[in-house]
N, C-alpha and C positions, 0 to 999 in steps of 0.2 A: 537499574530498573529492569524488570523482566517483562516479557510479553503479557503475562497475566496482569501485572501491575499497570501496564499501559492500557490495556482494554478496560480495566476496572476503574481507572482514574475518572473522577466526576468532573474535573476541570482539565483543560489542556495543560499538560506539564510544561514547565519552562525549559528552554534550551534544546528543544527537539529540532531535528532537520525537517525540511519541508516534507520529505517522504514519510517520516514518522508522524508528523502532524496529520498528514492525510490518512494514515492508518488509524490514528486515534479518532478522527472525525468519522471515518467509515464504521468503526466499532461502535460508535455512539448513534449510528443510524443516519449520519449526515453525509450521504454519498455525494451530493452536489458540492458541499463545502470541501470535501476531500478532493474532488476533481478540480475545483477552483484553485486550491492550494498548489496543485501540480501544473497549472497552466504556464507558470513562469519558471519551472524547474527543468533544466535540460540535462540533469545528471542521470547516470545509469540507474541509480537507486530510485530516482523519481520515475523513470520509465518502467521499472519493475513494478512499482506500486500502481502506476497508471494502467499497466497491463492487467493487474489483478482487479482494479476497479471496473475495467471493461468486461472482465469475466463476470463480475457481480451483476453488471448491467445486462448481461446476456448477449453481448456483442463479440462473438469469438473472432471475427475478422479483424476488428479494431484491436482486440487484445493481442492477437498474433503479431500485428504491426509493432505494438509497444514491447512485446517480449523480444522481438528482433532488435529494437533500439536499445534494449537493456542488455543484450548479449546473453539472453537466458532462453532455455527451451520453454515451449508452451506447457503450462502446468496441467497435469491430469489429477492433481490432488483435490480433495474437497476444498471448498472455499475457506472453511474454518481452519483446515490444516495449512493451506497456503498462507493465510493471514498470519498464523502463528510462526511459520517458517520465515516469512519475510521479516516480521517484527523481531524475531530472535536474531536473525542475521544482522539486521541494521542496528539493533541495540548493542550487539557485540563489537561492531566496527569502531 
């Protein structure tokens, strides 16, 4: 599956990690559902997506916390570019 296929899927694809599930929900306009999925995900990938979600929300301080938890630098990319970069990396893992 590619990032484009993930974002275009009309139903949540089977077999996705919580981080990818959250990205799918956010791509469908379900920020809260995406955030809810990550509430019980302590992985670095989950923290990376969590950081992205707080950027979407407009909360840079909270996003910075989650980037630190993920071991990633704070992103300066557009939200669309960051979504694609995260999805591509997680789908390739």
